[in-house]
ZAVOKOL-478661 format. One record per residue: residue in three letters; x, y, z negated of N, C-alpha, C in turn. Coordinates in steps of 0.05 Angstrom, whole numbers, padded with zeros to 5 digits, always signed. Layout:
REM residues N
ALAXYZXYZXYZ
...
***
This chain:
REM residues 261
MET+01454+02814+00315+01471+02798+00298+01457+02791+00271
GLU+01442+02811+00261+01428+02807+00236+01407+02785+00239
ALA+01394+02785+00262+01373+02764+00268+01386+02737+00269
VAL+01410+02735+00280+01424+02709+00282+01430+02699+00254
HIS+01440+02717+00237+01447+02709+00209+01422+02699+00194
LEU+01399+02712+00199+01374+02704+00186+01366+02676+00195
LEU+01369+02671+00221+01362+02644+00232+01380+02623+00221
ILE+01406+02629+00218+01424+02609+00207+01418+02604+00177
LYS+01411+02625+00163+01403+02623+00135+01379+02605+00131
ARG+01359+02609+00148+01334+02593+00146+01339+02564+00154
ALA+01356+02560+00174+01362+02533+00182+01377+02518+00160
ARG+01395+02532+00147+01410+02520+00124+01392+02513+00101
GLN+01372+02531+00096+01353+02525+00075+01336+02501+00081
ARG+01328+02498+00106+01311+02475+00114+01326+02449+00111
ILE+01352+02450+00117+01368+02425+00115+01374+02418+00086
MET+01382+02438+00070+01391+02432+00043+01370+02431+00021
ASP+01348+02447+00025+01328+02450+00004+01304+02432+00009
HIS+01300+02414-00009+01278+02395-00006+01252+02409-00016
HIS+01232+02410+00001+01207+02422-00007+01187+02400-00014
TYR+01179+02400-00039+01160+02379-00049+01131+02387-00042
LYS+01114+02367-00040+01087+02372-00031+01067+02367-00053
ILE+01042+02375-00048+01020+02370-00067+01019+02340-00074
ASN+01016+02334-00099+01014+02307-00110+01041+02292-00113
ASP+01063+02304-00102+01089+02293-00108+01094+02294-00138
ARG+01110+02275-00148+01117+02275-00177+01147+02281-00180
LEU+01153+02300-00197+01180+02307-00202+01190+02294-00228
ALA+01211+02279-00225+01223+02264-00248+01203+02246-00262
GLY+01182+02237-00247+01162+02219-00258+01144+02232-00278
ARG+01147+02258-00283+01131+02272-00304+01113+02294-00294
TYR+01121+02308-00273+01107+02332-00265+01094+02328-00237
LYS+01067+02327-00237+01052+02323-00212+01045+02350-00201
ILE+01054+02355-00176+01050+02382-00164+01021+02386-00155
GLU+01010+02408-00164+00983+02416-00156+00983+02438-00135
LYS+01003+02455-00136+01004+02479-00118+01031+02491-00117
VAL+01039+02503-00095+01063+02519-00093+01055+02548-00099
LEU+01066+02558-00121+01060+02586-00129+01076+02607-00115
ARG+01102+02601-00111+01119+02620-00098+01143+02605-00085
ASN+01149+02614-00060+01172+02603-00046+01192+02625-00042
GLY+01209+02630-00062+01227+02652-00061+01254+02645-00050
SER+01271+02666-00047+01297+02662-00035+01316+02645-00053
TYR+01311+02646-00080+01329+02632-00098+01316+02607-00110
GLY+01289+02605-00108+01277+02582-00120+01248+02578-00110
ILE+01238+02554-00115+01210+02548-00108+01195+02542-00134
ILE+01172+02554-00138+01157+02551-00163+01131+02537-00158
TYR+01128+02516-00174+01104+02498-00170+01086+02500-00195
LEU+01060+02498-00190+01041+02493-00212+01038+02463-00214
CYS+01042+02452-00237+01042+02423-00240+01024+02414-00264
GLN+01018+02388-00264+01006+02376-00287+01028+02360-00301
ASP+01032+02366-00326+01051+02351-00342+01038+02324-00350
LEU+01047+02303-00338+01034+02277-00342+01039+02266-00370
LYS+01058+02278-00384+01064+02269-00412+01044+02281-00431
THR+01035+02306-00426+01017+02319-00444+00989+02323-00433
GLY+00987+02322-00406+00961+02327-00393+00956+02356-00388
GLU+00975+02374-00397+00972+02403-00394+00984+02412-00367
ARG+00973+02435-00358+00986+02448-00335+01012+02462-00343
CYS+01030+02463-00325+01055+02477-00330+01067+02488-00304
VAL+01087+02504-00306+01101+02515-00283+01129+02502-00281
VAL+01137+02493-00258+01163+02482-00254+01178+02498-00232
LYS+01202+02506-00239+01219+02521-00220+01241+02504-00210
GLN+01244+02502-00184+01264+02487-00170+01285+02506-00159
MET+01310+02503-00166+01332+02520-00156+01340+02510-00128
ARG+01345+02528-00110+01353+02521-00083+01382+02511-00082
LYS+01386+02488-00070+01413+02477-00066+01429+02494-00047
SER+01415+02507-00028+01428+02524-00008+01442+02548-00021
LYS+01434+02554-00046+01447+02576-00060+01458+02566-00087
ARG+01470+02542-00085+01479+02528-00110+01499+02545-00126
LYS+01518+02559-00112+01538+02574-00126+01526+02596-00143
GLU+01508+02612-00131+01495+02634-00146+01475+02623-00166
ASN+01461+02602-00157+01439+02592-00173+01448+02577-00199
LEU+01471+02564-00198+01480+02549-00221+01483+02568-00245
GLU+01496+02590-00241+01500+02610-00262+01472+02621-00271
ASN+01455+02627-00252+01429+02638-00258+01412+02618-00274
TYR+01414+02593-00265+01399+02571-00278+01407+02568-00307
VAL+01433+02567-00312+01442+02565-00340+01434+02589-00356
GLN+01437+02613-00345+01430+02638-00359+01401+02639-00366
GLU+01384+02633-00346+01355+02635-00351+01345+02614-00371
THR+01355+02590-00369+01345+02569-00388+01355+02574-00416
VAL+01380+02584-00419+01391+02591-00445+01374+02613-00458
ILE+01368+02633-00441+01352+02656-00451+01324+02647-00460
LEU+01311+02630-00444+01284+02621-00451+01284+02604-00476
GLN+01306+02590-00481+01308+02574-00506+01310+02592-00530
LEU+01321+02616-00526+01324+02635-00549+01298+02648-00557
LEU+01279+02649-00539+01255+02666-00543+01231+02649-00553
ASP+01217+02660-00572+01194+02647-00583+01173+02669-00589
HIS+01157+02675-00569+01138+02697-00570+01113+02690-00554
LYS+01090+02696-00565+01065+02689-00551+01062+02703-00524
GLY+01077+02725-00520+01076+02740-00495+01096+02731-00474
ILE+01111+02709-00480+01131+02699-00462+01127+02669-00458
PRO+01123+02659-00433+01119+02630-00429+01143+02614-00441
ALA+01136+02594-00456+01156+02578-00470+01169+02558-00451
LEU+01195+02554-00454+01210+02533-00439+01202+02506-00449
ILE+01196+02487-00431+01190+02460-00439+01216+02443-00438
GLU+01229+02443-00414+01254+02429-00412+01269+02437-00386
ALA+01295+02434-00387+01311+02436-00362+01318+02408-00354
PHE+01317+02402-00328+01322+02374-00320+01333+02374-00291
SER+01345+02351-00284+01355+02347-00257+01338+02324-00244
TYR+01334+02327-00218+01319+02306-00203+01329+02305-00175
LYS+01338+02282-00166+01349+02279-00139+01370+02300-00133
ASP+01389+02304-00152+01411+02322-00149+01403+02351-00145
GLU+01379+02358-00156+01370+02385-00156+01363+02394-00184
LYS+01366+02420-00190+01361+02431-00216+01333+02442-00218
PHE+01320+02436-00241+01293+02445-00246+01291+02454-00275
PHE+01271+02470-00281+01262+02473-00308+01232+02477-00309
SER+01219+02469-00331+01190+02471-00334+01184+02490-00356
MET+01161+02505-00352+01153+02525-00372+01123+02523-00376
GLU+01114+02534-00398+01086+02537-00404+01072+02552-00382
PHE+01048+02544-00374+01032+02558-00355+01014+02578-00368
VAL+01014+02602-00359+00998+02624-00370+00976+02631-00350
GLU+00951+02629-00359+00928+02636-00343+00929+02667-00338
GLY+00915+02676-00317+00912+02704-00314+00923+02715-00288
LYS+00918+02741-00283+00928+02754-00259+00952+02772-00266
ASN+00969+02775-00246+00991+02794-00251+00980+02823-00246
VAL+00993+02842-00257+00983+02870-00256+00983+02881-00228
GLU+01001+02871-00211+01002+02880-00183+00975+02872-00169
ASP+00966+02848-00173+00941+02839-00161+00917+02855-00173
THR+00919+02860-00199+00897+02874-00212+00895+02902-00201
LEU+00917+02915-00196+00917+02943-00187+00910+02945-00157
PHE+00923+02928-00141+00921+02932-00112+00900+02914-00098
ALA+00896+02890-00108+00876+02873-00096+00848+02877-00109
SER+00848+02878-00135+00822+02882-00149+00814+02911-00153
LYS+00833+02930-00147+00827+02958-00149+00818+02967-00177
GLN+00829+02953-00197+00823+02960-00224+00833+02988-00231
LYS+00817+03003-00246+00826+03030-00255+00828+03030-00285
TYR+00849+03044-00294+00854+03046-00323+00855+03075-00331
THR+00842+03081-00353+00844+03108-00364+00871+03113-00376
GLU+00877+03138-00383+00903+03144-00395+00907+03129-00421
LYS+00886+03127-00437+00888+03113-00462+00892+03083-00457
GLU+00876+03071-00439+00879+03043-00433+00907+03037-00422
SER+00918+03054-00406+00945+03051-00395+00965+03050-00417
LEU+00962+03069-00436+00981+03070-00459+00978+03045-00477
GLU+00954+03035-00480+00950+03012-00497+00963+02987-00484
MET+00962+02985-00457+00975+02963-00443+01006+02966-00445
ALA+01015+02991-00442+01044+02996-00444+01054+02990-00472
LYS+01037+02995-00492+01045+02989-00520+01049+02959-00523
LYS+01031+02942-00512+01034+02913-00515+01059+02903-00501
LEU+01064+02914-00477+01088+02906-00462+01113+02915-00477
THR+01113+02939-00488+01136+02950-00502+01142+02933-00527
ALA+01121+02923-00540+01126+02905-00563+01141+02880-00556
ILE+01135+02869-00532+01149+02846-00522+01179+02853-00516
VAL+01182+02876-00504+01210+02886-00497+01225+02890-00523
CYS+01212+02901-00543+01226+02905-00569+01236+02878-00580
TYR+01219+02858-00578+01226+02831-00588+01251+02820-00573
ILE+01250+02821-00546+01273+02809-00532+01299+02825-00536
HIS+01297+02852-00539+01320+02868-00544+01332+02861-00572
GLN+01315+02855-00591+01325+02846-00617+01341+02820-00615
LYS+01334+02804-00595+01348+02779-00591+01372+02782-00573
GLY+01378+02807-00565+01401+02812-00547+01395+02805-00518
VAL+01369+02804-00511+01361+02797-00484+01350+02822-00470
PHE+01358+02827-00445+01349+02850-00430+01338+02839-00404
HIS+01312+02845-00398+01298+02832-00377+01309+02839-00349
GLY+01312+02864-00343+01324+02873-00318+01306+02873-00294
ASP+01280+02865-00298+01262+02863-00275+01233+02867-00284
ILE+01228+02886-00301+01201+02891-00311+01186+02906-00289
ARG+01170+02891-00274+01154+02903-00252+01125+02892-00254
VAL+01107+02905-00240+01079+02897-00242+01074+02868-00234
PRO+01089+02856-00215+01085+02828-00209+01093+02809-00232
ASN+01110+02819-00250+01121+02802-00271+01107+02806-00298
VAL+01084+02819-00297+01068+02823-00321+01040+02811-00316
LEU+01033+02791-00333+01007+02778-00330+00987+02788-00350
LEU+00962+02789-00342+00940+02797-00360+00921+02773-00363
HIS+00913+02768-00388+00894+02747-00393+00879+02752-00420
ASN+00853+02756-00418+00836+02761-00442+00847+02782-00460
GLY+00857+02804-00447+00867+02827-00463+00896+02824-00472
ASP+00908+02801-00467+00936+02797-00475+00954+02802-00451
ILE+00979+02809-00457+00999+02814-00437+01022+02793-00440
HIS+01031+02784-00417+01054+02765-00417+01075+02774-00397
LEU+01100+02774-00406+01123+02781-00390+01135+02756-00379
ILE+01138+02754-00353+01149+02729-00341+01174+02735-00324
ASP+01185+02714-00313+01208+02715-00294+01233+02728-00306
PHE+01248+02712-00321+01273+02721-00333+01298+02714-00316
GLY+01293+02712-00289+01314+02704-00271+01337+02724-00269
LEU+01331+02749-00274+01352+02770-00273+01360+02780-00301
ALA+01351+02766-00322+01356+02775-00349+01385+02771-00357
SER+01393+02787-00377+01420+02785-00388+01418+02780-00418
HIS+01438+02766-00429+01439+02761-00457+01467+02770-00467
LEU+01467+02790-00484+01492+02801-00494+01491+02802-00525
HIS+01512+02790-00537+01514+02791-00566+01521+02820-00575
ALA+01512+02827-00599+01517+02854-00609+01545+02856-00620
ASP+01563+02868-00604+01590+02874-00614+01600+02899-00600
SER+01621+02911-00611+01631+02936-00601+01641+02935-00572
LYS+01649+02911-00563+01660+02909-00536+01640+02913-00514
ASN+01615+02905-00519+01595+02907-00498+01573+02927-00505
GLN+01578+02945-00524+01557+02963-00533+01547+02981-00510
LYS+01566+02991-00494+01557+03009-00472+01541+02994-00452
GLN+01548+02969-00446+01533+02953-00427+01505+02947-00438
ARG+01503+02941-00464+01477+02937-00477+01459+02962-00475
GLU+01472+02985-00479+01457+03010-00478+01446+03015-00450
GLN+01463+03009-00430+01454+03014-00402+01432+02994-00394
LEU+01435+02969-00402+01414+02949-00396+01387+02957-00410
ALA+01389+02967-00435+01365+02976-00449+01352+02999-00434
GLN+01369+03018-00425+01358+03041-00410+01344+03032-00384
ASP+01355+03012-00371+01343+03001-00347+01315+02990-00353
ASP+01313+02976-00376+01286+02965-00384+01267+02988-00391
PHE+01278+03009-00404+01261+03032-00411+01250+03046-00386
PHE+01268+03049-00366+01259+03061-00341+01237+03045-00328
ASP+01240+03018-00329+01220+03001-00317+01193+03003-00333
LEU+01195+03007-00359+01170+03011-00375+01156+03037-00366
GLY+01172+03058-00361+01161+03083-00351+01148+03079-00324
ASP+01161+03065-00306+01151+03059-00280+01125+03043-00281
PHE+01124+03024-00299+01100+03007-00304+01077+03025-00313
LEU+01082+03043-00332+01061+03060-00342+01051+03079-00320
LEU+01069+03089-00303+01060+03106-00281+01042+03091-00262
PHE+01048+03066-00256+01031+03050-00238+01002+03049-00250
LEU+01000+03044-00276+00974+03042-00289+00960+03069-00288
LEU+00974+03091-00293+00961+03117-00294+00952+03126-00266
TYR+00966+03118-00246+00958+03125-00218+00934+03110-00209
SER+00926+03089-00223+00903+03073-00215+00877+03090-00216
SER+00877+03110-00234+00853+03126-00236+00857+03154-00224
TYR+00878+03158-00210+00884+03184-00197+00865+03188-00173
GLU+00850+03210-00173+00830+03215-00153+00839+03234-00131
GLY+00861+03247-00135+00870+03267-00115+00883+03254-00091
GLU+00892+03271-00073+00906+03261-00049+00936+03262-00054
ALA+00948+03238-00053+00977+03237-00058+00992+03249-00034
LYS+01010+03267-00041+01026+03280-00020+01056+03272-00023
LYS+01068+03265-00001+01095+03256-00001+01113+03278-00012
GLY+01131+03271-00030+01150+03290-00041+01139+03305-00065
ARG+01113+03303-00071+01103+03317-00094+01106+03300-00119
PRO+01118+03309-00141+01123+03292-00164+01097+03287-00180
TRP+01098+03265-00195+01075+03257-00212+01067+03279-00231
THR+01087+03295-00240+01081+03316-00260+01062+03337-00248
GLN+01061+03339-00221+01043+03359-00208+01017+03345-00199
GLU+01018+03320-00196+00994+03306-00185+00974+03298-00207
MET+00984+03291-00231+00966+03281-00251+00964+03300-00275
SER+00940+03302-00286+00935+03318-00310+00935+03299-00334
LEU+00958+03299-00347+00961+03281-00370+00964+03296-00396
HIS+00959+03283-00418+00964+03295-00444+00994+03301-00446
PRO+01001+03325-00457+01030+03332-00459+01047+03310-00472
HIS+01036+03296-00491+01052+03274-00504+01057+03251-00485
THR+01038+03245-00467+01041+03224-00447+01063+03233-00427
THR+01061+03258-00419+01082+03269-00400+01109+03268-00413
GLY+01111+03276-00438+01137+03275-00452+01148+03247-00455
LEU+01130+03228-00461+01137+03200-00463+01149+03190-00436
LEU+01135+03196-00414+01144+03187-00388+01171+03199-00381
LYS+01174+03224-00386+01199+03238-00379+01222+03225-00394
ARG+01219+03217-00419+01240+03205-00434+01246+03176-00424
LEU+01224+03162-00417+01228+03135-00407+01242+03135-00380
LEU+01235+03155-00363+01247+03156-00336+01273+03172-00336
ASN+01283+03179-00359+01309+03192-00362+01309+03220-00349
ILE+01286+03233-00349+01285+03260-00339+01293+03279-00361
SER+01285+03273-00385+01293+03288-00409+01306+03269-00429
HIS+01312+03279-00452+01326+03264-00473+01317+03235-00474
PRO+01334+03216-00466+01326+03187-00465+01323+03175-00492
TYR+01306+03154-00493+01303+03139-00518+01328+03123-00524
LYS+01333+03120-00550+01357+03105-00558+01350+03076-00564
ASN+01325+03071-00572+01317+03044-00578+01287+03040-00573
CYS+01280+03015-00572+01252+03007-00564+01232+03015-00585
GLU+01239+03013-00610+01221+03019-00632+01212+03048-00631
GLU+01231+03066-00623+01224+03094-00620+01203+03098-00598
ILE+01204+03083-00577+01184+03084-00556+01157+03076-00566
LEU+01157+03054-00581+01132+03043-00592+01119+03063-00610
THR+01134+03076-00627+01124+03096-00645+01111+03119-00630
ASP+01124+03129-00609+01113+03151-00593+01088+03143-00578
ILE+01087+03118-00568+01063+03108-00554+01039+03108-00574
GLU+01044+03098-00598+01023+03096-00618+01013+03124-00626
LYS+01031+03143-00628+01023+03171-00635+01006+03183-00612
THR+01014+03178-00588+00999+03188-00565+00971+03176-00563
ILE+00969+03150-00567+00943+03137-00567+00925+03149-00588
ALA+00936+03154-00612+00920+03166-00633+00910+03194-00626
LEU+00926+03209-00611+00918+03236-00602+00895+03235-00582
LEU+00894+03213-00566+00874+03210-00546+00848+03197-00556
SER+00849+03187-00581+00826+03173-00592+00804+03193-00602
***
């Protein structure tokens, strides 16, 4: 039965969702160079902006998921309009074309951390891992100050380029104004981002792990880390006293880096 539902879903997508090809032009402005991702909720293209001559990224929302996507589309574009940070791709415009919803964003060169770790087999020392986590945490501090919570901080959503870090894909992000009614929800969303930061840091630290990973054995037993790094991870992962705000995390990362220097 599950296989039947999957076939119906794919057939519906083929009928409703128009897939554009290389060299097609969207709204007369964006010339497609490459399909970057064909996801369940949207199709992402690398394009040339014919107005500026620059490369950009264009996201097409699937009509087959119009009900879910309309809310996500509005949320994501509103959030991107709020943000102005060198570590976050800037929104160019939201637009409609042939009864389909799109938006265009700044294109960021570089590899995502997932490819760096698993395809390129890059290894990071404890200090290097903390320095990368510091840069990512600074971006998270910025979006939290704007009332934005990413909700999907994972290695595929972090790009590296010339020593800089960029946080991408705000498709699952939330924007909550600071008031007493939603304070608990804000705190929970912040904790979710903090946990993801801890998970991100663990991925980096494991890149230089030389031992044999054993199923069921915790990271605290597998890796020999500085006590301050262990304490930082435990707080991020909610094993011990959790962090209350992002700035507190940034301060602890900076102290730990200084101890390793």
